[in-house]
Structure formats: C-alpha cells, structure tokens
N, CA, C and O of each residue as an XYZ file, in Angstrom:
888
protein
N      21.339      1.987     -0.278
C      20.159      2.351     -1.023
C      20.417      3.250     -2.207
O      21.186      4.198     -2.045
N      19.880      3.059     -3.328
C      20.370      3.895     -4.488
C      19.411      5.080     -4.677
O      18.201      5.015     -4.459
N      20.074      6.178     -5.106
C      19.221      7.398     -5.452
C      18.319      7.093     -6.656
O      18.590      6.209     -7.470
N      17.233      7.873     -6.723
C      16.380      7.722     -7.929
C      16.923      8.440     -9.078
O      17.420      9.562     -8.978
N      16.820      7.757    -10.218
C      17.219      8.422    -11.440
C      15.942      9.026    -12.105
O      14.911      8.360    -12.207
N      16.039     10.214    -12.520
C      14.810     10.831    -13.077
C      14.489     10.085    -14.430
O      15.405      9.713    -15.164
N      13.192      9.882    -14.731
C      12.790      9.226    -15.984
C      13.333      9.952    -17.120
O      13.584     11.151    -17.003
N      13.552      9.286    -18.287
C      13.949      9.945    -19.543
C      12.921     10.945    -19.992
O      11.740     10.809    -19.673
N      13.364     11.992    -20.759
C      12.456     12.919    -21.198
C      11.347     12.317    -22.149
O      10.188     12.730    -22.154
N      11.784     11.373    -22.893
C      10.798     10.621    -23.699
C      10.577      9.223    -23.109
O      11.377      8.329    -23.388
N       9.554      8.999    -22.327
C       9.423      7.782    -21.659
C       9.131      6.702    -22.614
O       8.821      6.931    -23.783
N       9.242      5.415    -22.063
C       8.953      4.215    -22.887
C       7.572      4.253    -23.475
O       6.710      4.987    -22.991
N       7.338      3.461    -24.527
C       5.973      3.497    -25.067
C       4.991      2.943    -24.011
O       5.277      2.032    -23.233
N       3.823      3.576    -24.061
C       2.851      3.246    -23.017
C       1.677      2.414    -23.552
O       0.724      2.131    -22.825
N       1.757      2.029    -24.820
C       0.847      1.041    -25.375
C       1.708      0.106    -26.259
O       2.821      0.453    -26.654
N       1.176     -1.045    -26.545
C       1.896     -1.949    -27.379
C       2.060     -1.444    -28.796
O       1.124     -0.880    -29.363
N       3.255     -1.637    -29.390
C       3.456     -1.167    -30.759
C       2.675     -1.963    -31.734
O       2.379     -3.132    -31.483
N       2.321     -1.360    -32.868
C       1.595     -2.066    -33.965
C       2.542     -1.966    -35.188
O       3.247     -0.984    -35.422
N       2.481     -3.080    -35.934
C       3.408     -3.190    -37.165
C       2.523     -3.168    -38.404
O       1.470     -3.804    -38.445
N       2.959     -2.443    -39.385
C       2.259     -2.452    -40.636
C       2.714     -3.504    -41.577
O       3.921     -3.689    -41.731
N       1.857     -4.187    -42.199
C       2.207     -5.333    -43.116
C       2.014     -4.964    -44.610
O       2.039     -5.845    -45.469
N       1.826     -3.683    -44.909
C       1.636     -3.269    -46.273
C       2.943     -3.050    -47.048
O       2.953     -2.822    -48.258
N       4.055     -3.133    -46.282
C       5.326     -2.957    -47.068
C       6.235     -4.140    -46.568
O       5.891     -4.868    -45.636
N       7.362     -4.273    -47.220
C       8.309     -5.327    -46.878
C       8.920     -4.972    -45.571
O       9.130     -5.878    -44.765
N       9.233     -3.710    -45.274
C       9.771     -3.342    -43.993
C       8.690     -2.894    -43.061
O       7.878     -2.028    -43.387
N       8.687     -3.490    -41.904
C       7.592     -3.210    -40.949
C       7.866     -1.877    -40.295
O       9.014     -1.491    -40.074
N       6.710     -1.134    -39.970
C       6.874      0.146    -39.377
C       6.249      0.074    -37.987
O       5.130     -0.426    -37.871
N       6.886      0.532    -36.956
C       6.462      0.436    -35.551
C       5.924      1.792    -35.155
O       6.592      2.810    -35.335
N       4.694      1.808    -34.606
C       4.033      3.098    -34.228
C       3.907      3.099    -32.725
O       3.479      2.109    -32.132
N       4.269      4.182    -32.116
C       4.153      4.305    -30.667
C       3.208      5.446    -30.334
O       3.261      6.538    -30.900
N       2.322      5.123    -29.364
C       1.442      6.238    -28.919
C       1.648      6.564    -27.560
O       1.730      5.671    -26.718
N       1.746      7.857    -27.245
C       2.061      8.308    -25.834
C       0.657      8.449    -25.122
O      -0.220      9.190    -25.568
N       0.516      7.719    -24.035
C      -0.837      7.636    -23.421
C      -0.946      8.696    -22.263
O      -2.054      9.087    -21.897
N       0.192      9.145    -21.704
C       0.054     10.232    -20.624
C       1.417     10.862    -20.443
O       2.463     10.321    -20.800
N       1.329     12.019    -19.875
C       2.621     12.817    -19.663
C       3.402     12.276    -18.535
O       2.864     11.543    -17.706
N       4.687     12.614    -18.465
C       5.523     12.280    -17.393
C       5.086     13.054    -16.144
O       4.834     14.253    -16.266
N       4.976     12.437    -14.915
C       4.612     13.157    -13.712
C       5.624     14.363    -13.501
O       6.814     14.294    -13.809
N       5.019     15.466    -12.945
C       5.799     16.629    -12.863
C       6.573     16.778    -11.513
O       7.511     17.570    -11.420
N       6.179     16.035    -10.513
C       6.854     16.156     -9.187
C       7.856     15.064     -9.042
O       7.983     14.214     -9.923
N       8.602     15.062     -7.909
C       9.696     14.103     -7.746
C       9.388     12.757     -7.942
O       8.439     12.275     -7.322
N      10.119     12.006     -8.795
C       9.875     10.643     -8.974
C      10.676      9.754     -8.004
O      11.719     10.152     -7.485
N      10.158      8.553     -7.781
C      10.841      7.668     -6.861
C       9.999      7.217     -5.699
O       8.792      7.454     -5.661
N      10.655      6.547     -4.721
C      10.026      5.935     -3.645
C      10.747      6.326     -2.360
O      11.952      6.099     -2.258
N      10.028      6.933     -1.327
C      10.651      7.260     -0.117
C      10.883      5.939      0.707
O       9.984      5.101      0.780
N      12.024      5.772      1.290
C      12.278      4.605      2.087
C      13.062      5.003      3.335
O      13.946      5.857      3.277
N      12.735      4.386      4.448
C      13.314      4.593      5.761
C      13.833      3.306      6.318
O      13.183      2.266      6.210
N      15.017      3.362      6.924
C      15.687      2.215      7.506
C      15.522      2.334      9.068
O      15.837      3.376      9.643
N      15.033      1.268      9.723
C      14.942      1.266     11.244
C      15.685      0.109     11.773
O      15.971     -0.850     11.056
N      16.015      0.191     13.076
C      16.445     -0.954     13.789
C      15.194     -1.825     14.085
O      14.143     -1.299     14.450
N      15.320     -3.144     13.925
C      14.176     -4.030     14.112
C      14.237     -4.669     15.527
O      15.061     -5.561     15.732
N      13.459     -4.282     16.443
C      13.517     -4.867     17.802
C      12.829     -6.260     17.922
O      12.881     -6.897     18.974
N      12.188     -6.709     16.819
C      11.461     -7.975     16.836
C      12.193     -9.093     16.074
O      11.594    -10.044     15.574
N      13.478     -8.927     16.018
C      14.265     -9.879     15.101
C      14.381    -11.321     15.609
O      14.791    -12.196     14.847
N      14.020    -11.605     16.920
C      14.210    -12.900     17.394
C      12.996    -13.804     17.217
O      12.983    -14.964     17.629
N      11.985    -13.229     16.593
C      10.692    -13.986     16.412
C      10.808    -14.923     15.154
O      11.042    -14.432     14.050
N      10.654    -16.185     15.319
C      10.763    -17.038     14.195
C       9.375    -17.829     14.111
O       9.371    -18.946     13.595
N       8.244    -17.289     14.590
C       6.946    -17.886     14.528
C       6.484    -17.896     13.028
O       7.056    -17.248     12.152
N       5.422    -18.676     12.830
C       5.003    -18.891     11.397
C       4.375    -17.557     10.790
O       4.320    -17.380      9.573
N       3.929    -16.678     11.671
C       3.382    -15.373     11.163
C       4.102    -14.169     11.676
O       3.628    -13.044     11.522
N       5.262    -14.388     12.297
C       6.102    -13.276     12.779
C       5.200    -12.343     13.644
O       5.190    -11.123     13.484
N       4.467    -12.973     14.541
C       3.419    -12.311     15.235
C       3.866    -11.090     16.128
O       3.016    -10.272     16.479
N       5.039    -10.969     16.458
C       5.521     -9.874     17.287
C       5.786     -8.630     16.552
O       5.915     -7.567     17.159
N       5.880     -8.718     15.174
C       6.261     -7.525     14.373
C       5.088     -6.582     14.397
O       3.999     -6.902     13.921
N       5.336     -5.349     14.989
C       4.286     -4.357     15.201
C       4.547     -3.165     14.320
O       5.488     -2.400     14.531
N       3.665     -3.020     13.293
C       3.830     -1.900     12.388
C       3.675     -0.531     13.104
O       4.348      0.443     12.766
N       2.750     -0.493     14.120
C       2.520      0.783     14.791
C       3.825      1.301     15.486
O       4.003      2.509     15.639
N       4.693      0.410     15.884
C       5.913      0.872     16.546
C       6.727      1.802     15.651
O       7.193      2.862     16.070
N       6.883      1.353     14.368
C       7.731      2.171     13.464
C       7.052      3.492     13.010
O       7.736      4.328     12.419
N       5.805      3.705     13.246
C       5.196      5.032     12.952
C       5.699      6.166     13.776
O       5.660      7.318     13.344
N       6.171      5.869     14.951
C       6.667      6.873     15.844
C       8.193      6.845     16.099
O       8.697      7.598     16.932
N       8.896      5.999     15.400
C      10.299      5.777     15.581
C      11.081      6.644     14.584
O      10.728      6.710     13.406
N      12.139      7.305     15.058
C      13.016      8.052     14.191
C      13.872      7.019     13.345
O      14.469      6.105     13.915
N      13.915      7.180     12.023
C      14.702      6.214     11.168
C      16.160      6.424     11.468
O      16.597      7.488     11.906
N      16.882      5.378     11.217
C      18.351      5.410     11.242
C      18.854      6.157      9.949
O      19.875      6.844      9.962
N      18.087      5.982      8.858
C      18.448      6.581      7.669
C      17.246      6.657      6.720
O      16.342      5.831      6.847
N      17.191      7.550      5.830
C      16.180      7.667      4.849
C      16.640      8.223      3.526
O      17.611      8.978      3.485
N      16.004      7.890      2.490
C      16.464      8.343      1.146
C      15.347      8.143      0.134
O      14.240      7.764      0.516
N      15.597      8.378     -1.101
C      14.622      8.126     -2.153
C      15.364      7.074     -3.078
O      16.536      7.223     -3.425
N      14.635      6.078     -3.416
C      15.124      4.945     -4.207
C      14.255      4.739     -5.416
O      13.236      5.408     -5.586
N      14.672      3.780     -6.285
C      13.944      3.484     -7.551
C      13.448      2.107     -7.546
O      12.823      1.688     -8.521
N      13.691      1.325     -6.460
C      13.272      0.000     -6.437
C      12.654     -0.394     -5.106
O      13.042      0.203     -4.102
N      11.702     -1.370     -4.999
C      11.361     -2.021     -3.773
C      11.855     -3.357     -3.875
O      11.122     -4.254     -4.290
N      13.144     -3.584     -3.500
C      13.818     -4.803     -3.771
C      14.955     -4.974     -2.786
O      15.758     -4.062     -2.596
N      15.029     -6.150     -2.149
C      16.177     -6.508     -1.233
C      16.624     -7.974     -1.575
O      15.779     -8.864     -1.673
N      17.868     -8.197     -1.744
C      18.336     -9.587     -1.917
C      19.710     -9.728     -1.348
O      20.669     -9.247     -1.951
N      19.850    -10.352     -0.237
C      21.121    -10.601      0.519
C      21.202    -12.041      0.831
O      20.377    -12.540      1.596
N      22.162    -12.758      0.281
C      22.335    -14.152      0.598
C      23.204    -14.433      1.815
O      23.038    -15.451      2.487
N      24.103    -13.550      2.084
C      24.990    -13.696      3.216
C      24.240    -13.479      4.482
O      23.350    -12.632      4.558
N      24.600    -14.252      5.496
C      24.017    -14.111      6.814
C      24.528    -12.834      7.531
O      23.868    -12.334      8.442
N      25.688    -12.318      7.123
C      26.217    -11.152      7.650
C      26.086    -10.052      6.642
O      26.893     -9.935      5.720
N      25.072     -9.248      6.818
C      24.794     -8.150      5.826
C      24.218     -6.915      6.628
O      23.780     -7.043      7.772
N      24.245     -5.789      5.995
C      23.804     -4.545      6.705
C      22.323     -4.526      7.013
O      21.867     -3.650      7.748
N      21.537     -5.483      6.465
C      20.071     -5.509      6.766
C      19.703     -6.730      7.617
O      18.534     -7.105      7.707
N      20.684     -7.322      8.219
C      20.451     -8.532      9.057
C      19.500     -8.254     10.218
O      18.761     -9.166     10.592
N      19.466     -7.115     10.788
C      18.661     -6.838     11.916
C      17.791     -5.540     11.624
O      17.553     -4.731     12.520
N      17.354     -5.394     10.387
C      16.711     -4.127      9.980
C      15.249     -4.261      9.706
O      14.735     -5.370      9.563
N      14.599     -3.188      9.635
C      13.214     -3.037      9.063
C      13.295     -1.834      8.081
O      14.016     -0.859      8.288
N      12.491     -1.985      6.991
C      12.347     -0.899      6.004
C      10.902     -0.595      5.795
O      10.019     -1.454      5.809
N      10.710      0.711      5.595
C       9.362      1.160      5.254
C       9.468      1.959      3.923
O      10.247      2.907      3.825
N       8.669      1.554      2.899
C       8.648      2.222      1.623
C       7.229      2.960      1.442
O       6.208      2.444      1.898
N       7.210      4.086      0.815
C       5.937      4.703      0.572
C       6.020      5.482     -0.854
O       7.008      6.158     -1.141
N       5.037      5.353     -1.621
C       5.070      5.979     -2.947
C       3.671      6.067     -3.553
O       2.693      5.568     -2.997
N       3.616      6.686     -4.654
C       2.299      6.767     -5.456
C       2.545      6.266     -6.899
O       3.538      6.642     -7.521
N       1.679      5.456     -7.405
C       1.711      5.056     -8.775
C       0.821      5.955     -9.619
O      -0.392      6.018     -9.419
N       1.443      6.647    -10.565
C       0.638      7.453    -11.546
C       0.160      6.534    -12.630
O       0.945      5.984    -13.402
N      -1.117      6.379    -12.675
C      -1.788      5.404    -13.672
C      -1.875      6.079    -15.028
O      -2.422      7.175    -15.147
N      -1.337      5.429    -16.052
C      -1.430      5.902    -17.389
C      -2.588      5.268    -18.135
O      -2.927      5.759    -19.212
N      -3.190      4.259    -17.663
C      -4.251      3.567    -18.371
C      -5.351      3.202    -17.401
O      -5.102      2.866    -16.243
N      -6.586      3.275    -17.901
C      -7.690      2.703    -17.160
C      -7.590      1.212    -17.129
O      -7.122      0.651    -18.120
N      -7.977      0.513    -16.104
C      -7.983     -0.937    -16.077
C      -7.426     -1.562    -14.822
O      -7.300     -0.921    -13.779
N      -7.098     -2.825    -14.950
C      -6.667     -3.607    -13.876
C      -5.144     -3.753    -13.777
O      -4.510     -4.319    -14.668
N      -4.591     -3.261    -12.738
C      -3.156     -3.355    -12.464
C      -2.842     -4.553    -11.564
O      -3.642     -4.918    -10.703
N      -1.714     -5.137    -11.765
C      -1.234     -6.330    -11.034
C      -0.078     -6.033    -10.177
O       0.930     -5.537    -10.682
N      -0.145     -6.313     -8.851
C       0.966     -6.130     -7.915
C       1.445     -7.556     -7.473
O       0.660     -8.390     -7.022
N       2.721     -7.767     -7.625
C       3.283     -9.120     -7.416
C       4.438     -9.072     -6.376
O       5.351     -8.253     -6.489
N       4.378     -9.926     -5.414
C       5.525    -10.171     -4.421
C       5.870    -11.657     -4.494
O       5.055    -12.508     -4.139
N       7.035    -11.950     -4.938
C       7.450    -13.325     -5.104
C       7.646    -14.069     -3.887
O       7.160    -15.195     -3.790
N       8.356    -13.519     -2.883
C       8.721    -14.198     -1.600
C       9.180    -13.197     -0.630
O       9.351    -12.033     -0.991
N       9.397    -13.588      0.625
C       9.868    -12.716      1.674
C      10.839    -13.470      2.526
O      10.703    -14.670      2.760
N      11.823    -12.739      2.986
C      12.760    -13.128      4.068
C      13.085    -11.874      4.946
O      13.975    -11.117      4.556
N      12.444    -11.622      6.057
C      11.584    -12.653      6.723
C      10.079    -12.293      6.787
O       9.242    -13.191      6.882
N       9.731    -11.001      6.735
C       8.354    -10.622      6.754
C       8.110     -9.430      5.698
O       8.886     -8.475      5.641
N       7.062     -9.540      4.925
C       6.609     -8.535      4.007
C       5.164     -8.235      4.215
O       4.343     -9.151      4.268
N       4.819     -6.960      4.338
C       3.490     -6.481      4.432
C       3.291     -5.367      3.358
O       4.133     -4.475      3.262
N       2.214     -5.400      2.563
C       2.021     -4.483      1.550
C       0.586     -3.898      1.550
O      -0.369     -4.632      1.803
N       0.432     -2.628      1.279
C      -0.951     -2.015      1.255
C      -1.068     -1.229     -0.087
O      -0.128     -0.592     -0.562
N      -2.225     -1.322     -0.620
C      -2.495     -0.653     -1.905
C      -3.799      0.166     -1.802
O      -4.778     -0.330     -1.244
N      -3.835      1.389     -2.319
C      -4.978      2.250     -2.235
C      -5.034      3.171     -1.085
O      -4.005      3.409     -0.452
N      -6.191      3.717     -0.762
C      -6.280      4.820      0.227
C      -5.697      4.461      1.616
O      -5.063      5.279      2.282
N      -5.953      3.155      2.028
C      -5.425      2.732      3.346
C      -3.914      2.761      3.445
O      -3.327      2.911      4.517
N      -3.292      2.604      2.234
C      -1.780      2.714      2.213
C      -1.282      4.099      2.617
O      -0.132      4.271      3.021
N      -2.148      5.054      2.501
C      -1.782      6.451      2.723
C      -1.732      6.740      4.271
O      -0.741      7.296      4.745
N      -2.762      6.376      5.036
C      -2.679      6.781      6.375
C      -3.433      5.802      7.406
O      -3.443      6.062      8.609
N      -4.031      4.722      6.903
C      -4.821      3.842      7.840
C      -4.286      2.434      7.792
O      -5.060      1.492      7.960
N      -2.958      2.235      7.563
C      -2.427      0.945      7.352
C      -1.977      0.293      8.683
O      -1.359      0.952      9.519
N      -2.278     -0.944      8.860
C      -1.699     -1.759     10.008
C      -1.747     -3.238      9.593
O      -2.215     -3.582      8.507
N      -1.280     -4.046     10.434
C      -1.207     -5.552     10.025
C      -2.480     -6.148      9.699
O      -2.533     -7.059      8.873
N      -3.608     -5.666     10.336
C      -4.859     -6.328     10.135
C      -5.526     -6.066      8.752
O      -6.407     -6.799      8.302
N      -5.039     -4.962      8.109
C      -5.617     -4.646      6.704
C      -4.619     -4.727      5.603
O      -4.827     -4.139      4.542
N      -3.539     -5.434      5.811
C      -2.534     -5.555      4.716
C      -3.059     -6.351      3.612
O      -3.774     -7.326      3.846
N      -2.729     -5.973      2.329
C      -3.230     -6.748      1.175
C      -2.346     -7.897      0.863
O      -2.808     -8.910      0.337
N      -1.061     -7.774      1.175
C      -0.121     -8.938      1.021
C       0.599     -9.141      2.315
O       1.100     -8.188      2.911
N       0.657    -10.350      2.754
C       1.349    -10.773      3.982
C       2.161    -12.086      3.717
O       1.565    -13.119      3.413
N       3.462    -12.041      3.829
C       4.350    -13.165      3.573
C       5.284    -13.369      4.682
O       5.793    -12.375      5.200
N       5.565    -14.527      5.101
C       6.443    -14.882      6.183
C       7.354    -15.995      5.814
O       6.919    -16.992      5.237
N       8.648    -15.851      6.141
C       9.647    -16.821      5.763
C       9.398    -18.176      6.372
O       9.610    -19.208      5.735
N       8.936    -18.168      7.638
C       8.660    -19.392      8.391
C       7.247    -19.871      8.249
O       6.899    -20.905      8.820
N       6.408    -19.163      7.509
C       5.040    -19.584      7.317
C       4.635    -19.511      5.836
O       5.293    -20.101      4.978
N       3.563    -18.794      5.550
C       2.951    -18.726      4.253
C       3.843    -17.789      3.398
O       3.685    -16.570      3.455
N       4.768    -18.355      2.617
C       5.640    -17.523      1.771
C       5.435    -17.805      0.241
O       6.392    -17.778     -0.533
N       4.209    -18.064     -0.153
C       3.915    -18.322     -1.443
C       3.890    -16.981     -2.241
O       3.655    -15.932     -1.642
N       4.121    -16.998     -3.536
C       3.955    -15.814     -4.370
C       2.557    -15.246     -4.269
O       1.546    -15.938     -4.381
N       2.563    -13.978     -4.055
C       1.276    -13.318     -3.866
C       0.972    -12.274     -5.037
O       1.865    -11.562     -5.495
N      -0.262    -12.234     -5.463
C      -0.634    -11.398     -6.508
C      -1.968    -10.616     -6.119
O      -2.975    -11.221     -5.751
N      -1.908     -9.302     -6.221
C      -3.130     -8.435     -5.903
C      -3.430     -7.669     -7.172
O      -2.531     -7.126     -7.814
N      -4.770     -7.630     -7.544
C      -5.195     -6.754     -8.692
C      -6.058     -5.667     -8.160
O      -6.824     -5.836     -7.211
N      -5.905     -4.504     -8.825
C      -6.711     -3.270     -8.465
C      -7.096     -2.621     -9.775
O      -6.284     -2.520    -10.695
N      -8.373     -2.171     -9.856
C      -8.787     -1.374    -10.977
C      -8.495      0.101    -10.653
O      -8.940      0.619     -9.628
N      -7.755      0.753    -11.526
C      -7.301      2.110    -11.185
C      -7.689      2.948    -12.478
O      -7.565      2.485    -13.612
N      -8.158      4.191    -12.212
C      -8.548      5.077    -13.276
C      -7.342      5.882    -13.774
O      -6.545      6.388    -12.984
N      -7.230      5.985    -15.090
C      -6.064      6.686    -15.706
C      -5.983      8.203    -15.279
O      -6.991      8.906    -15.222
N      -4.786      8.634    -14.999
C      -4.504     10.017    -14.625
C      -4.665     10.283    -13.046
O      -4.663     11.426    -12.588
N      -4.800      9.167    -12.282
C      -4.815      9.307    -10.818
C      -3.566      8.803    -10.165
O      -2.786      8.060    -10.761
N      -3.381      9.212     -8.938
C      -2.251      8.764     -8.129
C      -2.690      7.799     -7.068
O      -3.538      8.116     -6.234
N      -2.106      6.602     -7.098
C      -2.518      5.531     -6.322
C      -1.452      5.127     -5.176
O      -0.342      4.672     -5.452
N      -1.896      5.337     -3.908
C      -0.892      5.115     -2.793
C      -0.466      3.613     -2.710
O      -1.236      2.676     -2.921
N       0.863      3.497     -2.375
C       1.443      2.135     -2.160
C       2.381      2.287     -0.887
O       3.118      3.260     -0.725
N       2.278      1.259     -0.033
C       3.175      1.227      1.106
C       3.670     -0.225      1.389
O       2.915     -1.183      1.223
N       4.875     -0.356      1.792
C       5.496     -1.625      2.039
C       6.286     -1.616      3.339
O       7.154     -0.765      3.532
N       5.993     -2.556      4.230
C       6.888     -2.764      5.375
C       7.567     -4.080      5.363
O       6.957     -5.095      5.027
N       8.839     -4.096      5.727
C       9.580     -5.311      5.583
C      10.479     -5.409      6.809
O      10.975     -4.380      7.266
N      10.729     -6.677      7.400
C      11.591     -6.852      8.467
C      12.372     -8.115      8.388
O      11.948     -9.071      7.739
N      13.529     -8.146      9.045
C      14.453     -9.279      8.980
C      14.675     -9.754     10.466
O      14.736     -8.947     11.394
N      14.788    -11.070     10.624
C      15.037    -11.649     11.926
C      16.629    -11.896     12.098
O      17.069    -12.435     13.114
N      17.368    -11.516     11.156
C      18.817    -11.801     11.156
C      19.127    -12.713     10.005
O      18.320    -13.570      9.645
N      20.317    -12.530      9.412
C      20.662    -13.380      8.307
C      20.297    -12.882      6.956
O      20.211    -11.675      6.729
N      20.074    -13.824      6.024
C      19.760    -13.484      4.649
C      18.445    -12.610      4.535
O      17.661    -12.606      5.484
N      18.196    -11.893      3.429
C      17.097    -11.063      3.268
C      16.481    -11.074      1.886
O      17.211    -11.212      0.904
N      15.173    -10.936      1.764
C      14.529    -10.958      0.471
C      13.289    -10.115      0.473
O      12.483    -10.218      1.398
N      13.095     -9.247     -0.571
C      11.872     -8.475     -0.738
C      11.822     -8.042     -2.141
O      12.834     -7.672     -2.736
N      10.590     -8.087     -2.705
C      10.406     -7.689     -4.137
C       8.996     -7.285     -4.482
O       8.054     -8.011     -4.166
N       8.830     -6.180     -5.104
C       7.472     -5.765     -5.603
C       7.596     -5.461     -7.126
O       8.450     -4.690     -7.561
N       6.756     -6.068     -7.855
C       6.634     -5.815     -9.306
C       5.269     -5.313     -9.629
O       4.316     -5.765     -8.995
N       5.084     -4.396    -10.582
C       3.800     -3.844    -10.962
C       3.650     -4.008    -12.486
O       4.560     -3.730    -13.267
N       2.458     -4.470    -12.857
C       2.130     -4.686    -14.269
C       0.885     -3.851    -14.646
O      -0.086     -3.742    -13.898
N       0.984     -3.277    -15.843
C      -0.065     -2.423    -16.415
C      -1.282     -3.325    -16.895
O      -1.164     -4.549    -16.963
N      -2.394     -2.697    -17.208
C      -3.511     -3.484    -17.752
C      -3.229     -4.181    -19.034
O      -3.876     -5.177    -19.358
N      -2.266     -3.680    -19.785
C      -1.882     -4.285    -21.085
C      -0.856     -5.367    -20.916
O      -0.394     -5.935    -21.906
N      -0.470     -5.679    -19.653
C       0.465     -6.712    -19.420
C       1.911     -6.346    -19.247
O       2.719     -7.158    -18.796
N       2.251     -5.093    -19.613
C       3.660     -4.661    -19.512
C       4.069     -4.511    -18.072
O       3.248     -4.160    -17.225
N       5.391     -4.784    -17.766
C       5.907     -4.603    -16.484
C       6.268     -3.105    -16.323
O       7.071     -2.570    -17.088
N       5.663     -2.441    -15.317
C       5.836     -0.966    -15.138
C       6.992     -0.704    -14.138
O       7.704      0.297    -14.223
N       7.138     -1.645    -13.201
C       8.047     -1.402    -12.026
C       8.581     -2.691    -11.481
O       7.877     -3.701    -11.469
N       9.826     -2.680    -11.024
C      10.319     -3.862    -10.311
C      11.686     -4.197    -10.862
O      12.144     -3.638    -11.859
N      12.339     -5.158    -10.157
C      13.607     -5.614    -10.571
C      13.640     -6.116    -11.945
O      12.733     -6.870    -12.298
N      14.594     -5.787    -12.788
C      14.655     -6.114    -14.104
C      13.979     -5.247    -15.173
O      14.150     -5.445    -16.376
N      13.197     -4.271    -14.670
C      12.484     -3.311    -15.528
C      13.347     -2.110    -15.910
O      14.006     -1.564    -15.026
N      13.386     -1.679    -17.119
C      14.186     -0.559    -17.573
C      13.188      0.566    -17.942
O      12.094      0.309    -18.445
N      13.609      1.816    -17.673
C      12.818      2.971    -18.063
C      12.100      3.596    -16.873
O      12.211      3.099    -15.752
N      11.349      4.703    -17.110
C      10.626      5.388    -16.026
C       9.528      4.445    -15.482
O       8.897      3.672    -16.203
N       9.354      4.575    -14.143
C       8.291      3.688    -13.568
C       6.999      4.314    -13.221
O       6.057      3.605    -12.867
N       6.888      5.670    -13.303
C       5.769      6.385    -13.004
C       5.463      6.283    -11.473
O       4.287      6.359    -11.117
N       6.358      6.132    -10.639
C       6.169      6.118     -9.199
C       6.702      7.511     -8.774
O       7.740      7.971     -9.251
N       5.945      8.164     -7.853
C       6.327      9.492     -7.377
C       6.284      9.521     -5.888
O       5.584      8.706     -5.288
N       7.031     10.462     -5.225
C       7.026     10.589     -3.798
C       5.825     11.205     -3.231
O       5.581     11.098     -2.030
N       5.028     11.877     -4.075
C       3.757     12.512     -3.677
C       2.788     12.465     -4.778
O       3.136     12.081     -5.895
N       1.534     12.855     -4.506
C       0.466     12.965     -5.514
C       0.644     14.341     -6.129
O       0.350     15.343     -5.478
N       1.142     14.418     -7.426
C       1.505     15.645     -8.019
C       0.275     16.572     -8.147
O       0.415     17.795     -8.122
N      -0.900     15.995     -8.281
C      -2.139     16.803     -8.500
C      -2.757     17.255     -7.160
O      -3.792     17.922     -7.179
N      -2.168     16.922     -6.014
C      -2.676     17.335     -4.746
C      -3.795     16.592     -4.267
O      -4.424     17.059     -3.318
N      -4.161     15.442     -4.807
C      -5.261     14.582     -4.389
C      -5.023     13.997     -2.987
O      -5.961     13.673     -2.258
N      -3.723     13.873     -2.637
C      -3.276     13.441     -1.314
C      -2.281     14.544     -0.782
O      -1.499     15.095     -1.556
N      -2.329     14.825      0.448
C      -1.339     15.707      1.016
C       0.014     15.010      1.027
O       0.075     13.787      0.903
N       1.048     15.730      1.166
C       2.381     15.185      1.291
C       2.466     14.347      2.517
O       1.836     14.693      3.516
N       3.220     13.235      2.519
C       3.357     12.414      3.707
C       4.030     13.180      4.783
O       4.899     14.007      4.508
N       3.621     12.906      6.124
C       4.416     13.536      7.152
C       5.781     12.893      7.243
O       5.981     11.850      6.621
N       6.722     13.438      7.967
C       8.026     12.886      8.089
C       7.987     11.458      8.662
O       7.071     11.170      9.433
N       8.873     10.591      8.353
C       9.084      9.338      8.919
C       9.127      9.513     10.443
O       9.807     10.444     10.874
N       8.485      8.729     11.292
C       8.542      8.842     12.692
C       7.401      9.706     13.214
O       7.228      9.820     14.427
N       6.619     10.317     12.327
C       5.414     11.160     12.703
C       4.234     10.748     11.900
O       3.506     11.596     11.383
N       4.022      9.466     11.780
C       2.895      9.025     10.911
C       1.742      8.636     11.685
O       1.786      8.373     12.887
N       0.597      8.604     10.884
C      -0.659      8.285     11.569
C      -0.961      6.759     11.438
O      -1.976      6.284     11.947
C-alpha cells in the first residue's frame, strides 16, 4: 500500500478554464474555488485476514462487516487510492479484506458522482453520515459481487461546498485475482479522485473543521 503524497501547494484548477477570443493568442484563466484542507490528506486503510474466503455464492452472503469492526488489523496505513488490481491467482491479497475510510472536502455546491466499475470478489461502499458510524451490509449504497451482480455502479449525492463528507469502503477476496476501484467526479464533471487522476484529491483522514470526531482505531469501531 502506498503512502499518501501531500497535495501540491497550488492545487489543480477547481473550475473549468475559460479562453479569451479577443486576441490571436488565447488566455486561460483559472479561479481557485476553495483552500487546500489543513489536516492530514489521504485515506486510512486497514488490512484484515478474510475468514469468509470460501464463499462463492452470488451475493457473498457470509461476508459479515460487523466482524471486522472488532478485529485487530494485520496492517494499516494511509494511502492515496481506493484501488486494487491483481491478475495473478497468487498475490498478497488472495485471502484478504480491506477497509477504507476518508472524508471528501467539497469545493463546489452540487451533485457529486461516485463510480465503482467492478469487483473481485465483493465491494461495499457507503456515502454520507452512515459511512461514519452506522454502516453495515443492509445500508450499503454500492454492492458488487464477482459471482453475482457485478455491473458498473454509480451513486450521486448533493453536497454543500466547504463541508466534509464521510466515505467508507469494505472489500473482500475469496482467493485468486482481485479488483476494486472508486472514482469521484465533481459537479462540473471533472474527475477528483481515482486511478488515473493526477493532483490533489481533497480527501482527508478526518473532518478538519471538527464536524465529525476522529475515527476510533481500527478494531474498535461502532
């Protein structure tokens, strides 16, 4: 798992550039929509042993998210992606589960889009207040299963500018190859986060404004 790289001091443009047509040479103007978050950037992630790896049912029905709330992780770190891609059947995540938790700092008012392309083997995602402390399988916003419904999933949420929006992801593998991906798009259509995106993502490990308390340690969650 990679360490998070701090965003550049001058983040990428937060609105689309406009070009002037009054001269032969076009002029590009950038407008800064919001400041860089002041607290630690990135995504907390914990690695667990997956005791449900033999389940190949269409909904991976044995995968119990409550189990991981009280388990001590094998490892934990801060990363800059929610992304897994392993084609080999023999890999370090063959019998693993991962839990990610983070906050999106919204720079614009409007509708944000959260996209999960596919899963191998199970992906569960939560967005909003329930992602902070009331998450379980029954209220997941995205559910994907390698042996069942594994279509591309898109969730949209209206978020107010200047607020911190909780996000949580649980992923598990039954052995063999592995796949997980989350991409986030701003109201103006720009990709803010995900594989292939360059620049600061405005994801933080906590709500810098104190609107949510810091997460409890992995293994001591509600």
